[in-house]
N, C-alpha and C positions, 0 to 999 in steps of 0.2 A: 415331101421330106427334104428334097434338095433346096427348096425355097427356105425352109426353116433353118437348115444348116447354114446357108449363105447369109441369112439375116443374123444368126447368132455370131458368125465370123465377123460381120460388119460391126456389131456391137462391141465385140472384144477388141477389134482394131481401133475403134474410136476411144474406148476406155484406156487402152494402152497409151495412145497419144496424149490423152488428157492427164494421165498419171505422171508423165514426164515434166509437166509444167510445175513450177514451184513458186510459191509466194515468198519473195525476198523481203526481209524486214531488217532495217538498219537504223541506228542512231547516227545523226549527222551533227557534229559539233560546229558551231559558228559563233561569231561575236557581233554584238551591237554596241559599238563604243567599247567601254571597258567591261561590259557585262558578257559573261560566257553563257551561251545558250546551247541547248541540245534538242534538235528536232527529231521527228520520227518519219522515215521514208519507207513506203511499202509499194511494191509493184510485182506484177506477175512476170516471172522470168520467161514464160512461154510465149509472151507477146513479142513479136519482132517489129522492127521499124518504128515509125512515129506512133505515139499514143497520146490520148488526151490526159491532162493532168489536173489535179485538184489541190488547191492550197487551203488547208484547214487551220482554224484556230481552236484551241481547246477552250473549255468553259472556265468559269472562275475557280473551279476546284483544281485546276492545273492539269498537267499531263497525266491522265489516269488511264487505267486499262480500258475504260469506256471510250475515250478518245482514240486510242490505238485500235480498238476493235472496229470503230467506224471506218478508219482508214483501210484496214484490212478488207472490210466488206467492199469498199470501192475498188480495191485492187483486184478482187475476184471478178469484177465486171469489166476489167481491161484498162482501168485508169492507173496512173501513177499518182499516189496520194502522199502529200507531205503535210504533217502536222507541225506547225511552227510553235516554238517555245515562247511564251509570253512572260513568264515569271522568273526565268533563270533556273530552270530545272537542272541544267548542267552544273550549277553551283549548290544544288540542294536547297534552294530558296523556294519553299512551297508554303503557301498560307495555311494556317492551322484552323481558322474558322471564318465565317462570313464577314465579320468586320475587318479582319486582316486581309481577306480577299479584295474587299472594296477599297481599302486603303492602298494596296499594291496596284490595283488597276487604275486608280485615280492618279497615282504618282507617275505613270508612264506617259510619255509625250504623245 
């Protein structure tokens, strides 16, 4: 019985420590020339010290919930993830269909 109680206390202690960690999500505004951009930064607040980082690019649909969810998944593994803005999401310039996506992608240097 004592072993079961100590095992249960260990699980509760580990759960309490994990509950304090929080995934931080923030939009980061930056410029490329005259174009205003808005990236998405995600990291686990519970990780201290240096951590690995991942630079991500969204697909041709722009900064979608799917792109952000990928970054959040990496952050849960201990990475700091930054999804860079390619189209000018900060200006509300998002392509409406595939031909427009291709045209905007081809126009970038």
